[in-house]
PyMOL Python script that loads the backbone (N, CA, C, O; Angstrom):
from pymol import cmd

cmd.read_pdbstr("""\
ATOM      1  N   MET A   1     -72.830  34.121  21.058  1.00  0.00           N
ATOM      2  CA  MET A   1     -74.121  34.574  20.566  1.00  0.00           C
ATOM      3  C   MET A   1     -74.270  34.235  19.084  1.00  0.00           C
ATOM      4  O   MET A   1     -75.377  33.969  18.616  1.00  0.00           O
ATOM      5  N   ASN A   2     -73.164  34.243  18.346  1.00  0.00           N
ATOM      6  CA  ASN A   2     -73.270  33.884  16.931  1.00  0.00           C
ATOM      7  C   ASN A   2     -73.810  32.469  16.750  1.00  0.00           C
ATOM      8  O   ASN A   2     -74.621  32.219  15.859  1.00  0.00           O
ATOM      9  N   ARG A   3     -73.360  31.548  17.592  1.00  0.00           N
ATOM     10  CA  ARG A   3     -73.869  30.173  17.500  1.00  0.00           C
ATOM     11  C   ARG A   3     -75.360  30.139  17.792  1.00  0.00           C
ATOM     12  O   ARG A   3     -76.106  29.443  17.103  1.00  0.00           O
ATOM     13  N   PHE A   4     -75.802  30.870  18.790  1.00  0.00           N
ATOM     14  CA  PHE A   4     -77.234  30.896  19.097  1.00  0.00           C
ATOM     15  C   PHE A   4     -78.028  31.423  17.913  1.00  0.00           C
ATOM     16  O   PHE A   4     -79.015  30.810  17.504  1.00  0.00           O
ATOM     17  N   TYR A   5     -77.606  32.552  17.360  1.00  0.00           N
ATOM     18  CA  TYR A   5     -78.334  33.123  16.227  1.00  0.00           C
ATOM     19  C   TYR A   5     -78.371  32.156  15.050  1.00  0.00           C
ATOM     20  O   TYR A   5     -79.404  32.004  14.398  1.00  0.00           O
ATOM     21  N   TRP A   6     -77.248  31.506  14.780  1.00  0.00           N
ATOM     22  CA  TRP A   6     -77.206  30.556  13.674  1.00  0.00           C
ATOM     23  C   TRP A   6     -78.154  29.383  13.930  1.00  0.00           C
ATOM     24  O   TRP A   6     -78.932  29.011  13.051  1.00  0.00           O
ATOM     25  N   MET A   7     -78.093  28.800  15.129  1.00  0.00           N
ATOM     26  CA  MET A   7     -78.951  27.657  15.445  1.00  0.00           C
ATOM     27  C   MET A   7     -80.426  28.045  15.400  1.00  0.00           C
ATOM     28  O   MET A   7     -81.250  27.275  14.906  1.00  0.00           O
ATOM     29  N   TRP A   8     -80.767  29.223  15.906  1.00  0.00           N
ATOM     30  CA  TRP A   8     -82.165  29.643  15.886  1.00  0.00           C
ATOM     31  C   TRP A   8     -82.668  29.827  14.456  1.00  0.00           C
ATOM     32  O   TRP A   8     -83.837  29.572  14.165  1.00  0.00           O
ATOM     33  N   GLN A   9     -81.773  30.275  13.561  1.00  0.00           N
ATOM     34  CA  GLN A   9     -82.165  30.434  12.160  1.00  0.00           C
ATOM     35  C   GLN A   9     -82.193  29.093  11.427  1.00  0.00           C
ATOM     36  O   GLN A   9     -83.134  28.809  10.687  1.00  0.00           O
ATOM     37  N   ALA A  10     -81.168  28.273  11.630  1.00  0.00           N
ATOM     38  CA  ALA A  10     -81.058  26.995  10.909  1.00  0.00           C
ATOM     39  C   ALA A  10     -82.053  25.958  11.429  1.00  0.00           C
ATOM     40  O   ALA A  10     -82.588  25.166  10.653  1.00  0.00           O
ATOM     41  N   PHE A  11     -82.298  25.962  12.724  1.00  0.00           N
ATOM     42  CA  PHE A  11     -83.173  24.974  13.356  1.00  0.00           C
ATOM     43  C   PHE A  11     -84.143  25.674  14.299  1.00  0.00           C
ATOM     44  O   PHE A  11     -84.048  25.507  15.515  1.00  0.00           O
ATOM     45  N   PRO A  12     -85.073  26.454  13.757  1.00  0.00           N
ATOM     46  CA  PRO A  12     -85.951  27.251  14.617  1.00  0.00           C
ATOM     47  C   PRO A  12     -86.850  26.382  15.492  1.00  0.00           C
ATOM     48  O   PRO A  12     -87.243  25.281  15.107  1.00  0.00           O
ATOM     49  N   PHE A  13     -87.164  26.898  16.670  1.00  0.00           N
ATOM     50  CA  PHE A  13     -88.082  26.229  17.581  1.00  0.00           C
ATOM     51  C   PHE A  13     -89.517  26.491  17.147  1.00  0.00           C
ATOM     52  O   PHE A  13     -89.853  27.579  16.680  1.00  0.00           O
ATOM     53  N   ARG A  14     -90.356  25.473  17.310  1.00  0.00           N
ATOM     54  CA  ARG A  14     -91.796  25.645  17.106  1.00  0.00           C
ATOM     55  C   ARG A  14     -92.429  25.928  18.463  1.00  0.00           C
ATOM     56  O   ARG A  14     -91.811  25.713  19.506  1.00  0.00           O
ATOM     57  N   ASP A  15     -93.656  26.408  18.439  1.00  0.00           N
ATOM     58  CA  ASP A  15     -94.342  26.780  19.678  1.00  0.00           C
ATOM     59  C   ASP A  15     -94.475  25.618  20.657  1.00  0.00           C
ATOM     60  O   ASP A  15     -94.443  25.825  21.870  1.00  0.00           O
ATOM     61  N   SER A  16     -94.621  24.415  20.150  1.00  0.00           N
ATOM     62  CA  SER A  16     -94.885  23.259  21.016  1.00  0.00           C
ATOM     63  C   SER A  16     -93.622  22.521  21.458  1.00  0.00           C
ATOM     64  O   SER A  16     -93.723  21.462  22.078  1.00  0.00           O
ATOM     65  N   GLU A  17     -92.442  23.050  21.157  1.00  0.00           N
ATOM     66  CA  GLU A  17     -91.187  22.352  21.467  1.00  0.00           C
ATOM     67  C   GLU A  17     -90.945  22.236  22.978  1.00  0.00           C
ATOM     68  O   GLU A  17     -91.308  23.111  23.763  1.00  0.00           O
ATOM     69  N   VAL A  18     -90.319  21.121  23.342  1.00  0.00           N
ATOM     70  CA  VAL A  18     -89.796  20.906  24.690  1.00  0.00           C
ATOM     71  C   VAL A  18     -88.396  20.338  24.491  1.00  0.00           C
ATOM     72  O   VAL A  18     -88.223  19.337  23.796  1.00  0.00           O
ATOM     73  N   CYS A  19     -87.412  20.964  25.089  1.00  0.00           N
ATOM     74  CA  CYS A  19     -86.022  20.537  24.930  1.00  0.00           C
ATOM     75  C   CYS A  19     -85.541  19.871  26.209  1.00  0.00           C
ATOM     76  O   CYS A  19     -86.195  19.937  27.249  1.00  0.00           O
ATOM     77  N   CYS A  20     -84.378  19.226  26.107  1.00  0.00           N
ATOM     78  CA  CYS A  20     -83.799  18.648  27.313  1.00  0.00           C
ATOM     79  C   CYS A  20     -82.317  18.986  27.375  1.00  0.00           C
ATOM     80  O   CYS A  20     -81.654  19.199  26.360  1.00  0.00           O
ATOM     81  N   GLN A  21     -81.830  19.026  28.600  1.00  0.00           N
ATOM     82  CA  GLN A  21     -80.415  19.257  28.859  1.00  0.00           C
ATOM     83  C   GLN A  21     -79.908  18.014  29.554  1.00  0.00           C
ATOM     84  O   GLN A  21     -80.349  17.681  30.654  1.00  0.00           O
ATOM     85  N   LYS A  22     -78.970  17.320  28.902  1.00  0.00           N
ATOM     86  CA  LYS A  22     -78.446  16.090  29.467  1.00  0.00           C
ATOM     87  C   LYS A  22     -76.927  16.026  29.390  1.00  0.00           C
ATOM     88  O   LYS A  22     -76.335  15.040  29.828  1.00  0.00           O
ATOM     89  N   THR A  23     -76.292  17.038  28.851  1.00  0.00           N
ATOM     90  CA  THR A  23     -74.843  17.063  28.710  1.00  0.00           C
ATOM     91  C   THR A  23     -74.202  17.652  29.962  1.00  0.00           C
ATOM     92  O   THR A  23     -74.689  18.638  30.516  1.00  0.00           O
ATOM     93  N   SER A  24     -73.118  17.046  30.395  1.00  0.00           N
ATOM     94  CA  SER A  24     -72.382  17.546  31.555  1.00  0.00           C
ATOM     95  C   SER A  24     -72.028  19.021  31.357  1.00  0.00           C
ATOM     96  O   SER A  24     -71.689  19.445  30.252  1.00  0.00           O
ATOM     97  N   LEU A  25     -72.107  19.781  32.419  1.00  0.00           N
ATOM     98  CA  LEU A  25     -71.815  21.214  32.339  1.00  0.00           C
ATOM     99  C   LEU A  25     -70.366  21.506  31.983  1.00  0.00           C
ATOM    100  O   LEU A  25     -70.038  22.639  31.632  1.00  0.00           O
ATOM    101  N   SER A  26     -69.498  20.516  32.064  1.00  0.00           N
ATOM    102  CA  SER A  26     -68.095  20.720  31.702  1.00  0.00           C
ATOM    103  C   SER A  26     -67.865  20.651  30.187  1.00  0.00           C
ATOM    104  O   SER A  26     -66.756  20.915  29.722  1.00  0.00           O
ATOM    105  N   TRP A  27     -68.883  20.306  29.424  1.00  0.00           N
ATOM    106  CA  TRP A  27     -68.775  20.246  27.958  1.00  0.00           C
ATOM    107  C   TRP A  27     -69.393  21.495  27.356  1.00  0.00           C
ATOM    108  O   TRP A  27     -70.416  21.980  27.838  1.00  0.00           O
ATOM    109  N   VAL A  28     -68.784  22.013  26.315  1.00  0.00           N
ATOM    110  CA  VAL A  28     -69.248  23.245  25.680  1.00  0.00           C
ATOM    111  C   VAL A  28     -70.662  23.111  25.119  1.00  0.00           C
ATOM    112  O   VAL A  28     -71.400  24.096  25.085  1.00  0.00           O
ATOM    113  N   ASP A  29     -71.056  21.917  24.678  1.00  0.00           N
ATOM    114  CA  ASP A  29     -72.403  21.749  24.131  1.00  0.00           C
ATOM    115  C   ASP A  29     -73.502  22.010  25.149  1.00  0.00           C
ATOM    116  O   ASP A  29     -74.640  22.292  24.773  1.00  0.00           O
ATOM    117  N   SER A  30     -73.172  21.921  26.434  1.00  0.00           N
ATOM    118  CA  SER A  30     -74.190  22.174  27.453  1.00  0.00           C
ATOM    119  C   SER A  30     -74.677  23.621  27.402  1.00  0.00           C
ATOM    120  O   SER A  30     -75.820  23.900  27.765  1.00  0.00           O
ATOM    121  N   VAL A  31     -73.829  24.536  26.960  1.00  0.00           N
ATOM    122  CA  VAL A  31     -74.230  25.948  26.872  1.00  0.00           C
ATOM    123  C   VAL A  31     -75.395  26.094  25.899  1.00  0.00           C
ATOM    124  O   VAL A  31     -76.374  26.778  26.200  1.00  0.00           O
ATOM    125  N   TRP A  32     -75.295  25.453  24.731  1.00  0.00           N
ATOM    126  CA  TRP A  32     -76.400  25.502  23.765  1.00  0.00           C
ATOM    127  C   TRP A  32     -77.625  24.794  24.334  1.00  0.00           C
ATOM    128  O   TRP A  32     -78.738  25.312  24.238  1.00  0.00           O
ATOM    129  N   GLU A  33     -77.431  23.617  24.924  1.00  0.00           N
ATOM    130  CA  GLU A  33     -78.567  22.846  25.434  1.00  0.00           C
ATOM    131  C   GLU A  33     -79.348  23.619  26.494  1.00  0.00           C
ATOM    132  O   GLU A  33     -80.571  23.502  26.571  1.00  0.00           O
ATOM    133  N   ILE A  34     -78.658  24.397  27.298  1.00  0.00           N
ATOM    134  CA  ILE A  34     -79.338  25.146  28.364  1.00  0.00           C
ATOM    135  C   ILE A  34     -79.925  26.455  27.835  1.00  0.00           C
ATOM    136  O   ILE A  34     -81.123  26.705  27.961  1.00  0.00           O
ATOM    137  N   PHE A  35     -79.080  27.271  27.252  1.00  0.00           N
ATOM    138  CA  PHE A  35     -79.505  28.628  26.921  1.00  0.00           C
ATOM    139  C   PHE A  35     -80.167  28.778  25.559  1.00  0.00           C
ATOM    140  O   PHE A  35     -80.926  29.724  25.347  1.00  0.00           O
ATOM    141  N   GLY A  36     -79.896  27.866  24.636  1.00  0.00           N
ATOM    142  CA  GLY A  36     -80.553  27.935  23.322  1.00  0.00           C
ATOM    143  C   GLY A  36     -82.065  27.963  23.454  1.00  0.00           C
ATOM    144  O   GLY A  36     -82.704  28.873  22.925  1.00  0.00           O
ATOM    145  N   PRO A  37     -82.657  26.994  24.143  1.00  0.00           N
ATOM    146  CA  PRO A  37     -84.108  27.007  24.326  1.00  0.00           C
ATOM    147  C   PRO A  37     -84.590  28.105  25.278  1.00  0.00           C
ATOM    148  O   PRO A  37     -85.556  28.808  24.985  1.00  0.00           O
ATOM    149  N   LEU A  38     -83.910  28.246  26.419  1.00  0.00           N
ATOM    150  CA  LEU A  38     -84.402  29.185  27.426  1.00  0.00           C
ATOM    151  C   LEU A  38     -84.454  30.620  26.913  1.00  0.00           C
ATOM    152  O   LEU A  38     -85.390  31.355  27.229  1.00  0.00           O
ATOM    153  N   LEU A  39     -83.460  31.026  26.126  1.00  0.00           N
ATOM    154  CA  LEU A  39     -83.455  32.393  25.589  1.00  0.00           C
ATOM    155  C   LEU A  39     -84.554  32.611  24.550  1.00  0.00           C
ATOM    156  O   LEU A  39     -84.828  33.746  24.158  1.00  0.00           O
ATOM    157  N   GLN A  40     -85.183  31.517  24.105  1.00  0.00           N
ATOM    158  CA  GLN A  40     -86.296  31.614  23.160  1.00  0.00           C
ATOM    159  C   GLN A  40     -87.631  31.296  23.836  1.00  0.00           C
ATOM    160  O   GLN A  40     -88.661  31.219  23.166  1.00  0.00           O
ATOM    161  N   GLY A  41     -87.618  31.111  25.159  1.00  0.00           N
ATOM    162  CA  GLY A  41     -88.846  30.836  25.900  1.00  0.00           C
ATOM    163  C   GLY A  41     -89.342  29.405  25.754  1.00  0.00           C
ATOM    164  O   GLY A  41     -90.522  29.130  25.970  1.00  0.00           O
ATOM    165  N   VAL A  42     -88.445  28.493  25.389  1.00  0.00           N
ATOM    166  CA  VAL A  42     -88.818  27.088  25.196  1.00  0.00           C
ATOM    167  C   VAL A  42     -88.575  26.328  26.497  1.00  0.00           C
ATOM    168  O   VAL A  42     -87.515  26.472  27.105  1.00  0.00           O
ATOM    169  N   PRO A  43     -89.552  25.517  26.934  1.00  0.00           N
ATOM    170  CA  PRO A  43     -89.366  24.736  28.173  1.00  0.00           C
ATOM    171  C   PRO A  43     -88.169  23.793  28.063  1.00  0.00           C
ATOM    172  O   PRO A  43     -87.850  23.292  26.985  1.00  0.00           O
ATOM    173  N   LEU A  44     -87.520  23.566  29.199  1.00  0.00           N
ATOM    174  CA  LEU A  44     -86.326  22.736  29.250  1.00  0.00           C
ATOM    175  C   LEU A  44     -86.458  21.715  30.373  1.00  0.00           C
ATOM    176  O   LEU A  44     -86.784  22.067  31.506  1.00  0.00           O
ATOM    177  N   VAL A  45     -86.203  20.446  30.053  1.00  0.00           N
ATOM    178  CA  VAL A  45     -86.209  19.366  31.028  1.00  0.00           C
ATOM    179  C   VAL A  45     -84.758  19.017  31.339  1.00  0.00           C
ATOM    180  O   VAL A  45     -83.973  18.758  30.427  1.00  0.00           O
ATOM    181  N   LEU A  46     -84.398  19.010  32.615  1.00  0.00           N
ATOM    182  CA  LEU A  46     -83.046  18.635  33.030  1.00  0.00           C
ATOM    183  C   LEU A  46     -83.014  17.132  33.292  1.00  0.00           C
ATOM    184  O   LEU A  46     -83.786  16.622  34.104  1.00  0.00           O
ATOM    185  N   ILE A  47     -82.119  16.424  32.601  1.00  0.00           N
ATOM    186  CA  ILE A  47     -82.017  14.975  32.720  1.00  0.00           C
ATOM    187  C   ILE A  47     -80.801  14.634  33.585  1.00  0.00           C
ATOM    188  O   ILE A  47     -79.683  15.026  33.250  1.00  0.00           O
ATOM    189  N   PRO A  48     -81.000  13.913  34.690  1.00  0.00           N
ATOM    190  CA  PRO A  48     -79.860  13.526  35.540  1.00  0.00           C
ATOM    191  C   PRO A  48     -78.928  12.552  34.828  1.00  0.00           C
ATOM    192  O   PRO A  48     -79.357  11.795  33.957  1.00  0.00           O
ATOM    193  N   ASP A  49     -77.655  12.576  35.202  1.00  0.00           N
ATOM    194  CA  ASP A  49     -76.650  11.692  34.599  1.00  0.00           C
ATOM    195  C   ASP A  49     -77.034  10.218  34.688  1.00  0.00           C
ATOM    196  O   ASP A  49     -76.785   9.460  33.750  1.00  0.00           O
ATOM    197  N   GLU A  50     -77.636   9.801  35.803  1.00  0.00           N
ATOM    198  CA  GLU A  50     -77.999   8.395  35.961  1.00  0.00           C
ATOM    199  C   GLU A  50     -78.962   7.948  34.865  1.00  0.00           C
ATOM    200  O   GLU A  50     -78.891   6.811  34.400  1.00  0.00           O
ATOM    201  N   GLU A  51     -79.857   8.833  34.453  1.00  0.00           N
ATOM    202  CA  GLU A  51     -80.826   8.487  33.415  1.00  0.00           C
ATOM    203  C   GLU A  51     -80.189   8.493  32.033  1.00  0.00           C
ATOM    204  O   GLU A  51     -80.564   7.692  31.176  1.00  0.00           O
ATOM    205  N   VAL A  52     -79.235   9.380  31.809  1.00  0.00           N
ATOM    206  CA  VAL A  52     -78.552   9.421  30.511  1.00  0.00           C
ATOM    207  C   VAL A  52     -77.775   8.131  30.285  1.00  0.00           C
ATOM    208  O   VAL A  52     -77.656   7.657  29.155  1.00  0.00           O
ATOM    209  N   LYS A  53     -77.246   7.567  31.369  1.00  0.00           N
ATOM    210  CA  LYS A  53     -76.450   6.334  31.266  1.00  0.00           C
ATOM    211  C   LYS A  53     -77.313   5.087  31.093  1.00  0.00           C
ATOM    212  O   LYS A  53     -76.784   4.014  30.807  1.00  0.00           O
ATOM    213  N   ASP A  54     -78.626   5.206  31.260  1.00  0.00           N
ATOM    214  CA  ASP A  54     -79.550   4.086  31.114  1.00  0.00           C
ATOM    215  C   ASP A  54     -80.537   4.429  30.001  1.00  0.00           C
ATOM    216  O   ASP A  54     -81.530   5.113  30.250  1.00  0.00           O
ATOM    217  N   PRO A  55     -80.278   3.960  28.769  1.00  0.00           N
ATOM    218  CA  PRO A  55     -81.122   4.353  27.630  1.00  0.00           C
ATOM    219  C   PRO A  55     -82.614   4.103  27.834  1.00  0.00           C
ATOM    220  O   PRO A  55     -83.436   4.904  27.386  1.00  0.00           O
ATOM    221  N   ALA A  56     -82.978   3.012  28.497  1.00  0.00           N
ATOM    222  CA  ALA A  56     -84.404   2.738  28.712  1.00  0.00           C
ATOM    223  C   ALA A  56     -85.029   3.802  29.617  1.00  0.00           C
ATOM    224  O   ALA A  56     -86.127   4.286  29.341  1.00  0.00           O
ATOM    225  N   ARG A  57     -84.334   4.165  30.690  1.00  0.00           N
ATOM    226  CA  ARG A  57     -84.832   5.237  31.570  1.00  0.00           C
ATOM    227  C   ARG A  57     -84.869   6.568  30.840  1.00  0.00           C
ATOM    228  O   ARG A  57     -85.810   7.346  31.005  1.00  0.00           O
ATOM    229  N   LEU A  58     -83.839   6.834  30.027  1.00  0.00           N
ATOM    230  CA  LEU A  58     -83.795   8.086  29.263  1.00  0.00           C
ATOM    231  C   LEU A  58     -84.994   8.191  28.330  1.00  0.00           C
ATOM    232  O   LEU A  58     -85.652   9.230  28.273  1.00  0.00           O
ATOM    233  N   VAL A  59     -85.276   7.117  27.602  1.00  0.00           N
ATOM    234  CA  VAL A  59     -86.420   7.124  26.685  1.00  0.00           C
ATOM    235  C   VAL A  59     -87.718   7.348  27.458  1.00  0.00           C
ATOM    236  O   VAL A  59     -88.593   8.084  27.002  1.00  0.00           O
ATOM    237  N   GLY A  60     -87.846   6.720  28.620  1.00  0.00           N
ATOM    238  CA  GLY A  60     -89.037   6.925  29.448  1.00  0.00           C
ATOM    239  C   GLY A  60     -89.190   8.364  29.890  1.00  0.00           C
ATOM    240  O   GLY A  60     -90.294   8.909  29.864  1.00  0.00           O
ATOM    241  N   THR A  61     -88.100   8.982  30.291  1.00  0.00           N
ATOM    242  CA  THR A  61     -88.140  10.384  30.721  1.00  0.00           C
ATOM    243  C   THR A  61     -88.480  11.306  29.552  1.00  0.00           C
ATOM    244  O   THR A  61     -89.277  12.232  29.695  1.00  0.00           O
ATOM    245  N   LEU A  62     -87.873  11.047  28.399  1.00  0.00           N
ATOM    246  CA  LEU A  62     -88.176  11.866  27.218  1.00  0.00           C
ATOM    247  C   LEU A  62     -89.656  11.773  26.874  1.00  0.00           C
ATOM    248  O   LEU A  62     -90.280  12.780  26.536  1.00  0.00           O
ATOM    249  N   ALA A  63     -90.218  10.577  26.956  1.00  0.00           N
ATOM    250  CA  ALA A  63     -91.643  10.386  26.654  1.00  0.00           C
ATOM    251  C   ALA A  63     -92.520  11.057  27.715  1.00  0.00           C
ATOM    252  O   ALA A  63     -93.500  11.726  27.388  1.00  0.00           O
ATOM    253  N   ARG A  64     -92.159  10.870  28.989  1.00  0.00           N
ATOM    254  CA  ARG A  64     -92.959  11.424  30.085  1.00  0.00           C
ATOM    255  C   ARG A  64     -93.089  12.947  29.982  1.00  0.00           C
ATOM    256  O   ARG A  64     -94.152  13.503  30.257  1.00  0.00           O
ATOM    257  N   TYR A  65     -92.013  13.610  29.589  1.00  0.00           N
ATOM    258  CA  TYR A  65     -92.028  15.072  29.503  1.00  0.00           C
ATOM    259  C   TYR A  65     -92.269  15.588  28.089  1.00  0.00           C
ATOM    260  O   TYR A  65     -92.165  16.788  27.837  1.00  0.00           O
ATOM    261  N   HIS A  66     -92.589  14.688  27.175  1.00  0.00           N
ATOM    262  CA  HIS A  66     -92.901  15.064  25.790  1.00  0.00           C
ATOM    263  C   HIS A  66     -91.786  15.882  25.140  1.00  0.00           C
ATOM    264  O   HIS A  66     -92.041  16.869  24.449  1.00  0.00           O
ATOM    265  N   VAL A  67     -90.539  15.450  25.375  1.00  0.00           N
ATOM    266  CA  VAL A  67     -89.382  16.143  24.802  1.00  0.00           C
ATOM    267  C   VAL A  67     -89.412  15.978  23.281  1.00  0.00           C
ATOM    268  O   VAL A  67     -89.544  14.867  22.768  1.00  0.00           O
ATOM    269  N   THR A  68     -89.290  17.082  22.583  1.00  0.00           N
ATOM    270  CA  THR A  68     -89.317  17.060  21.119  1.00  0.00           C
ATOM    271  C   THR A  68     -87.951  17.306  20.495  1.00  0.00           C
ATOM    272  O   THR A  68     -87.761  17.085  19.299  1.00  0.00           O
ATOM    273  N   ARG A  69     -86.997  17.765  21.309  1.00  0.00           N
ATOM    274  CA  ARG A  69     -85.671  18.065  20.760  1.00  0.00           C
ATOM    275  C   ARG A  69     -84.583  17.673  21.750  1.00  0.00           C
ATOM    276  O   ARG A  69     -84.634  18.014  22.932  1.00  0.00           O
ATOM    277  N   ILE A  70     -83.591  16.941  21.228  1.00  0.00           N
ATOM    278  CA  ILE A  70     -82.482  16.473  22.046  1.00  0.00           C
ATOM    279  C   ILE A  70     -81.221  16.502  21.190  1.00  0.00           C
ATOM    280  O   ILE A  70     -81.272  16.221  19.993  1.00  0.00           O
ATOM    281  N   VAL A  71     -80.097  16.839  21.799  1.00  0.00           N
ATOM    282  CA  VAL A  71     -78.792  16.811  21.136  1.00  0.00           C
ATOM    283  C   VAL A  71     -78.107  15.521  21.573  1.00  0.00           C
ATOM    284  O   VAL A  71     -77.948  15.272  22.768  1.00  0.00           O
ATOM    285  N   LEU A  72     -77.696  14.694  20.595  1.00  0.00           N
ATOM    286  CA  LEU A  72     -77.115  13.387  20.902  1.00  0.00           C
ATOM    287  C   LEU A  72     -75.811  13.153  20.162  1.00  0.00           C
ATOM    288  O   LEU A  72     -75.606  13.652  19.056  1.00  0.00           O
ATOM    289  N   VAL A  73     -74.935  12.384  20.793  1.00  0.00           N
ATOM    290  CA  VAL A  73     -73.778  11.858  20.080  1.00  0.00           C
ATOM    291  C   VAL A  73     -74.234  10.549  19.441  1.00  0.00           C
ATOM    292  O   VAL A  73     -75.176   9.927  19.931  1.00  0.00           O
ATOM    293  N   PRO A  74     -73.589  10.118  18.362  1.00  0.00           N
ATOM    294  CA  PRO A  74     -74.028   8.912  17.663  1.00  0.00           C
ATOM    295  C   PRO A  74     -74.119   7.666  18.541  1.00  0.00           C
ATOM    296  O   PRO A  74     -75.028   6.856  18.358  1.00  0.00           O
ATOM    297  N   SER A  75     -73.202   7.497  19.482  1.00  0.00           N
ATOM    298  CA  SER A  75     -73.240   6.298  20.325  1.00  0.00           C
ATOM    299  C   SER A  75     -74.490   6.271  21.204  1.00  0.00           C
ATOM    300  O   SER A  75     -75.070   5.205  21.407  1.00  0.00           O
ATOM    301  N   LEU A  76     -74.916   7.419  21.729  1.00  0.00           N
ATOM    302  CA  LEU A  76     -76.132   7.461  22.535  1.00  0.00           C
ATOM    303  C   LEU A  76     -77.361   7.260  21.657  1.00  0.00           C
ATOM    304  O   LEU A  76     -78.310   6.593  22.068  1.00  0.00           O
ATOM    305  N   LEU A  77     -77.354   7.820  20.473  1.00  0.00           N
ATOM    306  CA  LEU A  77     -78.466   7.596  19.541  1.00  0.00           C
ATOM    307  C   LEU A  77     -78.600   6.105  19.239  1.00  0.00           C
ATOM    308  O   LEU A  77     -79.712   5.577  19.238  1.00  0.00           O
ATOM    309  N   ASN A  78     -77.490   5.421  18.983  1.00  0.00           N
ATOM    310  CA  ASN A  78     -77.536   3.976  18.729  1.00  0.00           C
ATOM    311  C   ASN A  78     -78.100   3.221  19.926  1.00  0.00           C
ATOM    312  O   ASN A  78     -78.908   2.308  19.757  1.00  0.00           O
ATOM    313  N   ALA A  79     -77.686   3.588  21.124  1.00  0.00           N
ATOM    314  CA  ALA A  79     -78.183   2.915  22.331  1.00  0.00           C
ATOM    315  C   ALA A  79     -79.679   3.132  22.489  1.00  0.00           C
ATOM    316  O   ALA A  79     -80.399   2.209  22.870  1.00  0.00           O
ATOM    317  N   ILE A  80     -80.155   4.330  22.204  1.00  0.00           N
ATOM    318  CA  ILE A  80     -81.584   4.629  22.291  1.00  0.00           C
ATOM    319  C   ILE A  80     -82.346   3.817  21.245  1.00  0.00           C
ATOM    320  O   ILE A  80     -83.374   3.213  21.550  1.00  0.00           O
ATOM    321  N   LEU A  81     -81.845   3.806  20.023  1.00  0.00           N
ATOM    322  CA  LEU A  81     -82.525   3.042  18.968  1.00  0.00           C
ATOM    323  C   LEU A  81     -82.547   1.551  19.293  1.00  0.00           C
ATOM    324  O   LEU A  81     -83.559   0.886  19.071  1.00  0.00           O
ATOM    325  N   ASP A  82     -81.447   1.023  19.811  1.00  0.00           N
ATOM    326  CA  ASP A  82     -81.430  -0.386  20.208  1.00  0.00           C
ATOM    327  C   ASP A  82     -82.451  -0.661  21.286  1.00  0.00           C
ATOM    328  O   ASP A  82     -83.105  -1.704  21.265  1.00  0.00           O
ATOM    329  N   THR A  83     -82.603   0.254  22.231  1.00  0.00           N
ATOM    330  CA  THR A  83     -83.578   0.100  23.316  1.00  0.00           C
ATOM    331  C   THR A  83     -85.003   0.115  22.782  1.00  0.00           C
ATOM    332  O   THR A  83     -85.843  -0.679  23.205  1.00  0.00           O
ATOM    333  N   CYS A  84     -85.267   1.019  21.857  1.00  0.00           N
ATOM    334  CA  CYS A  84     -86.616   1.173  21.326  1.00  0.00           C
ATOM    335  C   CYS A  84     -86.999   0.055  20.360  1.00  0.00           C
ATOM    336  O   CYS A  84     -88.184  -0.240  20.201  1.00  0.00           O
ATOM    337  N   LEU A  85     -86.041  -0.555  19.731  1.00  0.00           N
ATOM    338  CA  LEU A  85     -86.324  -1.582  18.723  1.00  0.00           C
ATOM    339  C   LEU A  85     -86.432  -2.973  19.314  1.00  0.00           C
ATOM    340  O   LEU A  85     -86.746  -3.926  18.602  1.00  0.00           O
ATOM    341  N   ILE A  86     -86.176  -3.102  20.611  1.00  0.00           N
ATOM    342  CA  ILE A  86     -86.265  -4.425  21.259  1.00  0.00           C
ATOM    343  C   ILE A  86     -87.701  -4.760  21.547  1.00  0.00           C
ATOM    344  O   ILE A  86     -87.989  -5.827  22.089  1.00  0.00           O
TER     345      ILE A  86
END
""", "prot")
cmd.dss("prot")
cmd.show_as("cartoon", "prot")
cmd.util.cbc("prot")
cmd.orient("prot")
């Protein structure tokens, strides 16, 4: 709960936010991705693993659902940026 309180204070959600959950449930970060938004009443889009592995599909899904917040590792961010800059 301390992490949730800290994240909500440091990075508060706006009314129009839409978050996504794309991290495997076996990773600790998935707890924040799922419950951080939901406990604040923020909509959550669940992204299947197949789409996370395909940056072009991931970007399309993020756009389709108007996702405004995503947690990324640097390698996935680079793949997304490479996809968008082509």
